[in-house]
C-alpha positions, 0 to 999 in steps of 0.5 A: 519497558524497553524499546520493543514493540508494544503490539503483542499477540494473546488469546482473545478474551484475556488480558495480555500475560494473564491466564484465568485471571480476574479480568472480565470482558464485557462483550465482543464488538462486531467490526465488519469484514475486511477485504484484505488478504492475510498477507495484506493484514500482516503488512498492515499489522507490521506497519502499525507495530513500528508506531507503537514501541512499548516505551511509547505507551500513554494511557490517554495519548497512545494506548491499545485502543489507539492501536485498534482504531488505526488497525481497524482503519487499515482493515477497512472495518468499523471502530466503535467511537465510544471505546476510547472516548474517555482517553481522547477527552483526557488527552485533549484536556491536557493539551496532548497531540491527537495521535490517531487523527495525525496518523489517520491522515497519513494512512489515508494518504498512503491508501490514496497512493496505493489505489492510484498505483493499482489503477495505473498498474491495471491500466498498463496491464490492459494496454499491454494485453492489446499489443500484438504478440511479440516475435519469438527470440531467434526469429529471422528479421527481428530486432530487439529495441530498448526504450527508456520511457519518460517515467524512468522505466526501461522496457525491451521488446522484439519487433519485426523489421517490418513493424512501424514506428507507430507499433513501437509507440504503442509499446511505449504507451503500454509500458509507461503510465506517464505516456499519453497516446497522443503527444510523445515522440521517439528519438533514436540514439545511435552509439558512436563508432 
C-alpha cells in the first residue's frame, strides 16, 4: 500500500476489514492492567503509529504482533512470548534486524528520561511548596526579581525589600533542579546608564 499508518482500529475478534468472515480467533489473552491514563495511552499509540507505516509491513520482521509487543511494553502489561516466536525465528534465520529489541531499548531509554523528568518536577514542586508566600503585586516595599537559573530557566518573583539574599537563593533552589542548596552564588548585573 501507500505510506499511511499500518496501525488501524477495528472490532475485537475480527480481522481488519472483515465482517463476519471466515477467520476464527482461538482465544483472548489477559495482558494485565495499565496504569496509564487514556491520554497517555493515546500518546503511546501515536508514537508507535509512526514506526509502522503500511508500506513497512514484513511478515517475519515487522508485523502486527511486533506492534502489539511494543505497545504492551509502553502500556506496562505482559506480552505472551509465544505469540510472535515463529516470525522472530524466521527473521533471525534470514539475518533480519530484531525490530522489537532495537525499539525496546529506545523505549526503555525514553521511559527512563520521562521518569527522571517527573522526579525532578516533583522535587521542584516540593521545594516550591516550602517557600514563604510571595507578596501581592502593588504591595509597598516590594521588588520584582528575575533570576536566570543555571539550567536556562528564567524565573520571576516578588520579594520584600527586607528579604535576605538567602531567601532569594532559596527561590532559585526551588525553581531549578540543577541547583544544589549549597554551592551556588548569586551575581547581580545592573543595566548601564
